[in-house]
N, C-alpha and C positions, 0 to 999 in steps of 0.2 A: 504494500500500500504506500503510495507516494506521500511525501512530507509536504503538506500544503503551506504556501506562503501567503501572508496577508501583507499587502503593499499600501503604505500611506505616504504618498509622495516619494521621497528618496529613502524612506525607512522600510526595511523588509523584516518581517517577523516570521520566524520558522524555528522548529526545534533543533535543526542542525546548525543554525547560525549563532554567532555570539549573542549573548542575551540582551534583550531590550529591557530597559528599566521603565516601568510604569510607576512614577513617583510623584508625590505631592503631599496633600493633607486630607484628612477625613472629610471635614465639612468646611466650606468657605467661612472665614471669620472676617475680621476687619481688613480693609484694603492694605493697610500697612503690614499686617501679619502675612497675608496671602502673598504679597510681593516679596517679602523677606524669604518665605519658604521657596517660592519660584526662583528667586535669584540664587539661593543656596544650591538648589538642584541644577540650575543652568550652569553655574560656575564649575561645579564638581564634574558633571557629565562632560562638559567641554574639555576640561583638563585631562580627563581619563578616556576621552573619545568613546563614551558609552551612548548608544542611541537612547533617546528619552522621550516619553510621553507624559505630560503633566496630567495629574488626576486630582479631582476634588468634587464634592457633592454640593449642589445648590440647595438641596433639601434632604434631610435625613428623616424620612417618614416612619421609620421603624425604631425610634428611640425607646428606651426602657420606661421612661417616666413622661408624663404630660408636661412636666416642668423642664425637661431637657431641651437645650437649644437645638433648633432644627436647621438653621442656616438662613441665607438671605431670600430664598424663594427663587422661582423660575426666572423672572425677568431680570432682577438685579444680579442673580448668580450667573446667568449666561453672559451678561455684560462684563462681569469680572473675568470670566473664562475667555471671552473674546479679546479682552485687553492683554491677557497673558499670551495668547496666540500671537497677537500683533507685536508685543514688546520683545518676546523671546524667540519667535519663529518656530514654535514647537507645536506638535499635535496635542490635542487635549481629549481627555476621557471624563465622562460624567455618567452617573447612574440615573435611570428614569424609573419612577414608581407608578405612573399612571399612563394609560394609552394616550390620553390627550396631550401629554408633555412631549411625546416622541418627535413629532415633526419640528417643533421649535428647537428642541435640544440638538437635533441633527443639523440645523442651520449653522450651529457653532461648533459642536463637538465632532471630532474625527472618529471617535469610538464611543458608542453607547453601551452602557453596562446594564445587564439584566441582574437585579439584586438576587442574592441567594434565596432569601425567604419567598421571593416572588417568581422563582425560576420555572414553576409549573403553571403559571397564569397564562393561558393560551391567548387571551385578548391582548395582553401586554407583549407577548412574544410576536404576535402578528403585527402589531403597531410598530415595534422596533424593526422587524424584518422589512417592512414596506418602505422604510426610509432609505434603504440601500447602504446605510452606514456599516462600517465594521462593527462587530458586536463582541463584547466580552461577557461570557456567560459564567456567572459565579455558581459553583456547585453548592447546592443547598446542604446545610449541615445535617439534614435528615435523609439525604439520598445516598445510596451506594454509587460508586463511580460508574458501574455498568448502566445504571438508569439514565445517565446523561445522554445516551443515544436517542432517547425519546424526544428530548428537548432539541437536539440537533435536527432531528427529522421534522419537528414543527417549523423550525426556521427555514429549512430547505424547501418544505412544501409551500411556505409563504413566499418563496422566491429569493432567499438570501443565504448564500453559502460563505460569506465573509466572516467566519466564526472562529472564535478562540474560546477555550475552556480554562477556567481559573479554579484551582484548588485552594480551599481556605479552611480546611479542617472539618472534622465530623464530630457530632455530638457524642459525648462519652459520659453517660450518667448526668448528674446535676452539675452545673457550673464548670464544665470542662469540655475542651476540644482536644482531639488527637489528629495527627496527620499520618495517614497510611501511605507510605512510599510505594508499596505495591499498587495502591490505587492510582497513583500518578502514572504508572506504566499502563494500567487499564485505560486511562484517559488518552494516553498517547496512541493507543490502538485505533482510535477514531481518526487519526491522521490530521488532527487540527493542531495549531500552535497551542502549547500549554503554558499558562502563566501560574506562578505560585505566589499567592498573597500571604507572605510570611508574617506580616504584622497582625492581620486579623486572625490568623491561625494561633496566635499567642493569647487570644481572648480567654477570659474566664467569664462566660455569659452569666449575668446576674450575680457575679461574685462580690459586688459591693452593693450596699443598701440602695443606692441611687442609680446603679447601672452596672456595666461590665467592668470586671477587673482585667488584669493582664500581666504578662511575664516578659517585659521589655528586655531584661537581662539575658534572655535566652535566644534573642533574635539571630545572632550570627550563626549559632549552631544549627538552628532550624532552617534558615535560609540557605546555608551551605549544603545541607542534606538534600534540600529540594533541587538545587542546581546540579547536584551530582546525578540526578536522574536524566540529565540531558534534555532540558526544556527551553522554550523560546524566550521566557521573560520572568522577571522578578517584579513583584508588586509590593511597594514599600511606602509607608507614610512616615513623615518626619515633622517635627515641630520645634520651634526655638525653645519652648519651655513646656514639655509634655504634661507636666503636672497642672498646667493652666489651660490645656487644650479643651475646646468645647465638646469634643467627642473622642472617645477611645484613646485618651492620653496615656493610660497604662501600657498600651501596646506600641506607641509611636517611638521611633528612634529620635534621639536628640539630634537636632540639625547639625550641631557642631561635630558630631561623630560621623557624618555622612561620608567624607572623603576616605577615612580609614576603613569604614565598613565596605564601601563599594570597591576599594582597591583589593580587599581580600576576596570579595565575591567574584571579581574578574579572574583572579587566579584559580578559584574553584571551578568556574565555568570553563576556563581554558583547559584545565586538566580533564574535566569530564568529557569534553568534546575532542580531546586528543587521543582518547583511548579507543582501541578497536572494539567493535561489537563482539561479545563473547557468548557463544552458545553453551549453556550449561544444562541443556535438556538431556 
């Protein structure tokens, strides 16, 4: 089965190519913070020659509490993302929670993301597919890797095969996620580019009284293990002060640590893709 490539301008995304970084922040915050995060990613990826897609959400409709910040909303959020595209010349990714948001989001975003909790919602899948945009499909925490073939089929039946699959951990009892590296190999069997969302895989869902906890200190080990599977990209969130982030701060990398972290991930990715395929059957 051939290894599919997704092309965004000059950027090529495929499991056999050097990894692409999908990097940014969880939810859009103040313009100052957003630009600081984007500038940090832009500077580091330029110095390390890492292909980069900026990611952030204009709305987080699945927060734990009614009091949790959700972001600036569709119109203001898309305006911020458009400014990042203009200023840094970078593709952008954002998630869409409702079918009615898809067309407007596709006018700005190069990649639309199907959220994990909504990945079986057929109306949303169809609306995203019809935009013609590249799609990042988050694997739901409650689905086995093999079940993702049904979601791929929905998109393809709706006329869109510009599809990537993103591993982000699987529910394991209460307040915990685990990442099954054998599951990543199952996802690769669908011949789509595979991304690994290492920051969200560190979540402890409901682990704090007001929302999710996380295990930021284990990011390098988990991200490196994912890259050793020979995948297309790494999905990472960073923040200048994760403890003050509006969403998922316990999982976010400190922005100041980004150069060291990505330098190490480059070495892991290069090693993984230099090794010959080994038949152990």
